[in-house]
N, C-alpha and C positions, 0 to 999 in steps of 0.2 A: 503494500500499499504506499509506504513512504517513497519508494522508487517511482511509482506512478505519479504521485503528487510532485515530485522533483522534476519529472519529465514535462509535466504541464507547466510548471513555473518557467523552466528553460525554454519551452516552446513559446510561451507568451512574451518573454524577454526578446527572443529571436524575432518574433513577428513585429513587435514594436520597433526594434532596431531596423529591420528591413523597411518598414514604412517610413521611417525618418530618412534613411538613405535614398529611398525612391523620391521623396519630395525634394531633396537637395540636388538630385541629378537633373531634374527638369525645372530648376529655378530660372525664371525669366527676368528677374530684376525688377519686378513690379512693385516691390516694397521700398525701393529707393526713393528718397524725397528729392534729390537733386544729383547732378553729376554730368560728366562730359558726355556729349552726344545723346543727351536725354531731352526729349521734346517737352517743353514747358509751355503750357497754354495760359496766356493772360489776355484778358479782353481790354483793348485800348479804344478810347473814343478819339479818333483822329480828326484833326482840323487842318486846314491848309490855307496858305496865302497863294493866290493865283496871279502870276505876272504874265507878261506877253510871251516870254521865251522859256519860262520855267515855273514850277510849282514847288513850294516848300511845305512838306507835311510835318506836323508835330502833334503831340498829345500831352495831356496833363499840364504841368507847369513849364512846358518847354517853349512858351511863347517868346521869351526874351532871346533864347538860343536861335529860334527860327527867324526872328527879325535880324539878328547878327548874320546868320547864314545868308539870308536874302540880300542884305547889303553887300556882303562879300562876293556873292555870285554875280550880282548886278555889276559890280566893279571889275571883276576879273574874268567874266565869261568870254569876252573877245580874245583876251590873252591866252586862255586855255584852248580856244578853238585854233588860234595860230600855232600854239605849241604842238597840238595833235594834227595839224594840217588838215582839218576837216570842219565843216559847219554842221550844226544840228539840224535835222530835218523837221523834228517836232519839238514839243516841249520836254524839257529835262525835269524828271521827278526826283526830288531830293527828300530823303527821310531823315528827320532829326530825332535821335533817341536821347532821353534824359540821362541815361547812365550807361 
């Protein structure tokens, strides 16, 4: 009787151990909160400034940065086109991220 009870306990421990090994074998990383190459979805409320040759998109508190970028692009766009030896066919879209 004691040997039969010992076999049952060993079998239970073995089954529980196999279950744990099986879960770690197929771990997909879904419990990570952040990391490299991990898609993180955040909803942004985008706003933009629309100019004749370009648009500057920004969100949240990025209005001052967007204004600075718009002034810089307006000032330097012809110089950049000369440097790259091409002219833009359509509007240039510029995204300004806060961080």
